[in-house]
KEGU-37183 format. One line per field, with one value per atom (N, C-alpha, C): residue number from 1; residue in one letter; chain; x, y, z. Coordinates in Angstrom, 1 decimal, decimal comma, padded with zeros to 4 digits, always signed. Layout:
BEGIN
resi: c(NUM;...) $
resn: c(a;...) $
chain: c(A;...) $
X: c(X;...) $
Y: c(Y;...) $
Z: c(Z;...) $
END
This chain:
BEGIN
resi: c(1;1;1;2;2;2;3;3;3;4;4;4;5;5;5;6;6;6;7;7;7;8;8;8;9;9;9;10;10;10;11;11;11;12;12;12;13;13;13;14;14;14;15;15;15;16;16;16;17;17;17;18;18;18;19;19;19;20;20;20;21;21;21;22;22;22;23;23;23;24;24;24;25;25;25;26;26;26;27;27;27;28;28;28;29;29;29;30;30;30;31;31;31;32;32;32;33;33;33;34;34;34;35;35;35;36;36;36;37;37;37;38;38;38;39;39;39;40;40;40;41;41;41;42;42;42;43;43;43;44;44;44;45;45;45;46;46;46;47;47;47;48;48;48;49;49;49;50;50;50;51;51;51;52;52;52;53;53;53;54;54;54;55;55;55;56;56;56;57;57;57;58;58;58;59;59;59;60;60;60;61;61;61;62;62;62;63;63;63;64;64;64;65;65;65;66;66;66;67;67;67;68;68;68;69;69;69;70;70;70;71;71;71;72;72;72;73;73;73;74;74;74;75;75;75;76;76;76;77;77;77;78;78;78;79;79;79;80;80;80;81;81;81;82;82;82;83;83;83;84;84;84;85;85;85;86;86;86;87;87;87;88;88;88;89;89;89;90;90;90;91;91;91;92;92;92;93;93;93;94;94;94;95;95;95;96;96;96) $
resn: c(m;m;m;i;i;i;g;g;g;i;i;i;l;l;l;y;y;y;r;r;r;p;p;p;i;i;i;v;v;v;t;t;t;e;e;e;k;k;k;m;m;m;t;t;t;n;n;n;v;v;v;q;q;q;e;e;e;k;k;k;g;g;g;l;l;l;y;y;y;a;a;a;f;f;f;e;e;e;v;v;v;a;a;a;p;p;p;g;g;g;a;a;a;t;t;t;k;k;k;i;i;i;d;d;d;i;i;i;a;a;a;r;r;r;a;a;a;v;v;v;e;e;e;k;k;k;k;k;k;f;f;f;n;n;n;v;v;v;s;s;s;v;v;v;t;t;t;n;n;n;v;v;v;r;r;r;t;t;t;m;m;m;n;n;n;c;c;c;k;k;k;g;g;g;k;k;k;t;t;t;k;k;k;s;s;s;q;q;q;m;m;m;t;t;t;r;r;r;r;r;r;g;g;g;k;k;k;f;f;f;q;q;q;g;g;g;t;t;t;t;t;t;s;s;s;r;r;r;f;f;f;k;k;k;k;k;k;a;a;a;i;i;i;v;v;v;t;t;t;l;l;l;k;k;k;e;e;e;g;g;g;d;d;d;k;k;k;i;i;i;n;n;n;l;l;l;f;f;f;e;e;e;n;n;n;v;v;v) $
chain: c(A;A;A;A;A;A;A;A;A;A;A;A;A;A;A;A;A;A;A;A;A;A;A;A;A;A;A;A;A;A;A;A;A;A;A;A;A;A;A;A;A;A;A;A;A;A;A;A;A;A;A;A;A;A;A;A;A;A;A;A;A;A;A;A;A;A;A;A;A;A;A;A;A;A;A;A;A;A;A;A;A;A;A;A;A;A;A;A;A;A;A;A;A;A;A;A;A;A;A;A;A;A;A;A;A;A;A;A;A;A;A;A;A;A;A;A;A;A;A;A;A;A;A;A;A;A;A;A;A;A;A;A;A;A;A;A;A;A;A;A;A;A;A;A;A;A;A;A;A;A;A;A;A;A;A;A;A;A;A;A;A;A;A;A;A;A;A;A;A;A;A;A;A;A;A;A;A;A;A;A;A;A;A;A;A;A;A;A;A;A;A;A;A;A;A;A;A;A;A;A;A;A;A;A;A;A;A;A;A;A;A;A;A;A;A;A;A;A;A;A;A;A;A;A;A;A;A;A;A;A;A;A;A;A;A;A;A;A;A;A;A;A;A;A;A;A;A;A;A;A;A;A;A;A;A;A;A;A;A;A;A;A;A;A;A;A;A;A;A;A;A;A;A;A;A;A;A;A;A;A;A;A;A;A;A;A;A;A) $
X: c(+071,8;+073,1;+073,7;+072,7;+072,3;+073,7;+075,5;+076,2;+077,2;+077,4;+078,1;+079,3;+079,5;+080,5;+080,9;+082,4;+081,9;+083,1;+084,0;+084,9;+085,3;+086,0;+086,9;+088,2;+089,6;+091,0;+091,2;+092,1;+092,8;+094,2;+095,0;+096,7;+097,2;+099,0;+099,0;+099,4;+099,7;+099,6;+097,7;+096,9;+095,5;+095,5;+096,1;+095,6;+096,9;+097,4;+098,9;+098,1;+097,0;+096,4;+095,2;+094,4;+093,3;+092,9;+093,7;+094,0;+093,7;+093,9;+094,5;+092,5;+091,8;+089,9;+090,1;+091,4;+091,2;+091,2;+089,8;+089,6;+089,4;+089,5;+090,3;+089,1;+088,0;+087,7;+087,2;+086,9;+087,0;+085,3;+085,4;+083,6;+083,6;+082,3;+081,9;+082,2;+082,5;+083,7;+082,6;+081,6;+081,1;+080,1;+080,6;+079,8;+081,0;+080,1;+080,6;+081,1;+081,6;+082,5;+080,6;+079,7;+078,9;+077,9;+078,2;+077,3;+078,0;+079,5;+080,3;+080,3;+080,1;+079,7;+078,4;+077,7;+076,3;+076,1;+076,7;+077,2;+077,2;+078,3;+079,7;+079,1;+078,4;+077,5;+076,1;+075,3;+074,8;+075,0;+076,3;+075,8;+076,7;+077,9;+078,8;+077,6;+077,0;+076,3;+077,7;+078,4;+079,8;+079,3;+080,5;+080,2;+081,3;+081,1;+082,4;+082,7;+084,8;+084,1;+084,8;+085,7;+086,0;+086,8;+086,3;+086,4;+087,6;+088,4;+089,0;+089,2;+088,9;+089,2;+090,2;+090,3;+090,9;+091,3;+090,8;+091,0;+092,0;+092,6;+093,1;+093,5;+094,5;+094,9;+094,8;+094,9;+094,8;+095,9;+096,6;+098,1;+097,5;+098,9;+099,2;+100,3;+099,2;+100,2;+100,8;+101,2;+101,6;+102,0;+102,4;+102,6;+102,8;+104,3;+104,8;+104,1;+103,8;+103,1;+103,6;+104,2;+104,6;+103,7;+102,3;+101,6;+102,3;+103,6;+103,1;+102,6;+102,4;+102,5;+101,4;+100,9;+099,3;+099,1;+098,7;+098,9;+097,6;+097,3;+096,0;+096,3;+095,5;+094,9;+094,4;+094,5;+093,7;+092,8;+091,5;+090,9;+091,0;+090,7;+090,9;+089,4;+090,1;+089,0;+089,4;+087,8;+088,7;+087,7;+089,3;+089,1;+088,6;+088,3;+088,3;+088,4;+089,0;+089,5;+088,8;+088,1;+087,0;+087,7;+087,5;+088,3;+086,1;+086,8;+085,7;+085,9;+085,1;+084,9;+086,4;+087,0;+087,4;+086,7;+086,6;+086,5;+085,2;+084,8;+085,0;+085,1;+084,7;+085,9;+084,3;+084,9;+084,4;+085,5;+084,4;+085,6;+084,7;+086,3;+085,8;+085,8;+086,5;+086,5;+085,3;+084,4;+082,8;+082,4;+082,3;+081,0;+082,2;+083,5;+083,3;+083,2) $
Y: c(+056,3;+055,4;+054,7;+053,4;+051,5;+051,6;+051,2;+050,9;+051,5;+052,3;+053,1;+053,0;+052,4;+051,7;+050,3;+050,1;+049,1;+048,4;+048,0;+047,9;+048,5;+048,3;+048,8;+048,4;+049,4;+049,6;+049,3;+048,0;+047,6;+047,6;+048,3;+048,4;+048,5;+048,2;+048,9;+050,5;+050,7;+053,1;+052,9;+052,3;+053,4;+051,9;+051,4;+051,1;+052,1;+052,8;+053,1;+054,6;+054,7;+056,3;+056,5;+055,3;+055,2;+056,3;+056,1;+056,8;+058,4;+058,6;+060,5;+060,9;+059,1;+059,5;+059,4;+058,9;+058,7;+057,7;+056,9;+056,0;+055,3;+054,3;+054,6;+053,6;+053,9;+052,9;+052,7;+052,0;+052,0;+052,1;+052,6;+053,4;+052,9;+053,5;+053,4;+054,5;+053,8;+055,1;+057,1;+056,6;+058,3;+058,9;+057,9;+058,8;+060,2;+061,1;+062,4;+062,5;+063,2;+063,0;+063,2;+064,9;+064,2;+062,9;+061,8;+060,9;+060,1;+060,1;+059,0;+060,1;+060,8;+062,0;+060,9;+060,7;+060,4;+059,2;+058,5;+057,2;+056,5;+057,1;+056,7;+057,3;+058,3;+058,9;+057,7;+057,4;+056,2;+055,0;+054,2;+053,2;+052,8;+053,8;+053,9;+054,6;+055,2;+056,4;+057,1;+057,8;+059,0;+060,1;+061,2;+062,6;+062,6;+062,9;+062,8;+064,7;+064,7;+066,4;+066,0;+065,7;+066,1;+064,5;+064,8;+063,2;+064,3;+063,3;+062,6;+061,7;+062,1;+061,2;+061,3;+059,8;+059,8;+058,1;+058,7;+057,5;+057,3;+055,3;+054,4;+053,6;+053,7;+053,4;+051,7;+051,4;+049,6;+049,2;+048,5;+047,9;+046,8;+047,3;+046,2;+044,7;+043,9;+042,8;+041,7;+040,6;+040,3;+038,9;+038,3;+036,7;+035,6;+034,7;+034,2;+032,9;+032,8;+030,6;+030,2;+028,8;+027,6;+028,3;+029,2;+029,3;+030,6;+032,3;+033,0;+034,0;+035,4;+036,1;+036,7;+036,1;+037,3;+038,6;+039,4;+040,6;+041,4;+041,7;+042,8;+043,6;+044,3;+044,7;+045,0;+045,1;+044,9;+045,8;+046,2;+047,1;+048,4;+049,3;+050,5;+050,9;+051,6;+051,6;+053,5;+053,4;+054,8;+054,7;+055,3;+055,4;+056,5;+056,7;+057,9;+057,3;+058,2;+058,6;+060,2;+058,8;+060,2;+060,5;+061,4;+061,8;+062,4;+061,7;+061,8;+062,8;+062,7;+064,0;+063,6;+064,7;+063,8;+063,2;+062,1;+061,3;+059,8;+060,3;+059,2;+057,8;+057,2;+055,4;+055,3;+053,5;+053,2;+051,6;+051,1;+049,4;+048,3;+048,3;+048,0;+046,2;+045,7;+043,8;+043,4;+044,4;+043,9;+042,7;+042,8;+041,6;+040,8;+039,9;+038,8;+038,2) $
Z: c(+021,3;+022,9;+022,3;+021,9;+022,4;+020,4;+021,2;+020,4;+020,3;+021,0;+020,2;+021,9;+022,8;+023,2;+023,1;+022,6;+021,7;+023,1;+023,2;+025,0;+025,3;+026,8;+027,4;+026,6;+026,7;+026,5;+027,1;+027,5;+029,0;+028,4;+028,8;+028,4;+029,5;+029,7;+030,5;+031,1;+029,5;+030,2;+030,5;+030,2;+030,9;+031,7;+032,4;+033,7;+035,2;+034,3;+035,7;+035,0;+034,2;+034,2;+035,0;+035,1;+036,1;+037,0;+038,2;+039,5;+039,7;+038,2;+036,9;+036,9;+037,2;+035,7;+034,7;+033,5;+032,8;+032,4;+031,3;+030,8;+028,9;+028,4;+026,9;+026,6;+025,7;+025,3;+023,6;+023,1;+021,4;+021,5;+020,3;+020,3;+019,0;+018,3;+017,1;+016,4;+015,3;+014,6;+014,1;+014,1;+013,6;+014,9;+015,6;+017,4;+018,1;+018,3;+018,4;+020,0;+020,0;+021,8;+022,5;+022,1;+023,4;+023,2;+022,1;+022,3;+023,5;+023,0;+023,8;+025,4;+025,6;+027,1;+027,6;+026,8;+027,4;+027,4;+026,6;+027,0;+028,1;+028,5;+029,8;+030,5;+031,2;+032,3;+032,4;+031,3;+031,1;+032,0;+031,2;+031,8;+033,0;+033,1;+035,0;+035,5;+035,7;+036,7;+037,2;+035,9;+036,7;+036,0;+036,0;+035,3;+034,4;+033,7;+032,4;+032,1;+032,6;+032,5;+030,9;+030,6;+029,2;+028,1;+026,7;+025,8;+025,5;+024,5;+023,7;+022,4;+021,4;+020,4;+019,6;+019,3;+018,1;+016,6;+015,5;+014,6;+014,7;+015,0;+014,6;+012,9;+012,1;+011,5;+011,8;+010,4;+010,7;+010,6;+010,3;+010,6;+008,9;+008,1;+007,3;+008,0;+007,2;+008,2;+006,8;+006,3;+005,4;+006,0;+005,3;+005,0;+004,6;+004,0;+003,7;+004,2;+002,6;+003,0;+001,0;+000,8;+000,6;-001,3;-001,9;-002,6;-002,3;-001,9;-002,1;-000,8;-001,2;-000,2;-000,1;+001,2;+001,0;+002,0;+001,3;+002,1;+003,1;+004,1;+004,3;+005,3;+005,6;+006,4;+008,3;+009,2;+010,6;+010,1;+010,9;+011,0;+011,7;+011,4;+012,0;+013,2;+013,6;+014,8;+015,4;+016,1;+016,5;+018,3;+019,3;+020,3;+021,2;+022,2;+022,6;+024,4;+024,9;+026,5;+026,9;+028,0;+028,6;+030,3;+030,7;+032,1;+032,1;+034,0;+035,2;+035,3;+035,9;+037,1;+038,9;+039,8;+040,4;+041,7;+042,1;+042,7;+042,7;+040,8;+040,7;+039,9;+039,6;+039,4;+038,5;+037,9;+037,4;+036,8;+037,7;+037,8;+037,0;+035,5;+034,6;+034,2;+036,0;+036,4;+037,2;+037,7;+038,7;+038,1;+036,9;+036,9;+035,3;+035,7;+035,3;+035,7) $
END
């Protein structure tokens, strides 16, 4: 379970749906839904009812310089959207 949850994904869209009990995390690429649910339950002491995962592709980036054009890609990652039991909450900013 160590190293499954990398970081929470805090965007405007995800903060709007936190009232419904949905939270998003960047997770390890090899993590399964069961592993993610257990890691969230252990770390935040909440009950997980549903886990949805998606693999996000890296974006292609290019930069023009005097020496020519450089191309590369950003890294790919796996995202998990976790639904909590009604009444449970995760306070992401309590240890800031």
